[in-house]
N, C-alpha and C positions, 0 to 999 in steps of 0.2 A: 451501580452502572447507570450511566446517562442514557436517556432515551433519544438523544440527538441522532439525526440521520448521518451526520458526518462525524467520524471519530475525532476526539480532541486529545486523546492520550494513546500511548503505546498499548496499554491494557485494553482500551475500548477497540482499537484497531485490530489487535490480535483476536479478541472475541468475535468481531465482525468477520474476519477472514476465516477463522477456524471453526466457529460454532454456527454462525448465521449462514455463511457461504459454503461451509463444509470443505474448505481447502486445507490440505496438509502443507505446512511450511517446510517443505523439503529443500535441500540445497539447490536442486535444479529449478524448482518453482521460484525460489527467491532470486536466483541469478537471472532467470528469464524476465521477471518483473522489474528488477533493477535496470537491466539492459533496455527494456521497453520504456520505462519512465525517464531514462536518460536520453532517449531518442526523440528529438523534436519532430521527426518525420513520421513517427509511429502514429497510425490513425487513432488507436484507443487512447494514447497519451494526449493527443490533441483534444479529443472529446473530454477526457478527464480534466484537463486545464480549463476548457470552456465551461464545464459544469461546476468545478470546485475551486478553480484558481491556482495560480502558480505557487502560492504559499502552501497550499494543501499538498501539491505534488512534492514539494521539498520535504514537508513533514513525513509524507508517506515513504519517500526514499530513506529518510532517517530511520523509520520504523522497520523497513526491510533490512537495512544494515544492522540494526540492533538484533533482529531475529536471526540473521546470519551469524552474528557474533555469539549468540546463545546456543547455537547448535553444537 
């Protein structure tokens, strides 16, 4: 497992969400996050892009979609 603060892979991202943050990847949580990350007007999405960049937002959307498909 990488010690990077920003996940570089689905596995790192999933570990960050489920273990470090303690979030359960439920269908409703995943849908909520996908909706927010697709909304340029969402305050937290704006902050996310300011901090991590557009490419990370797109990767994160892919990871949420993968998690949704694995349910």
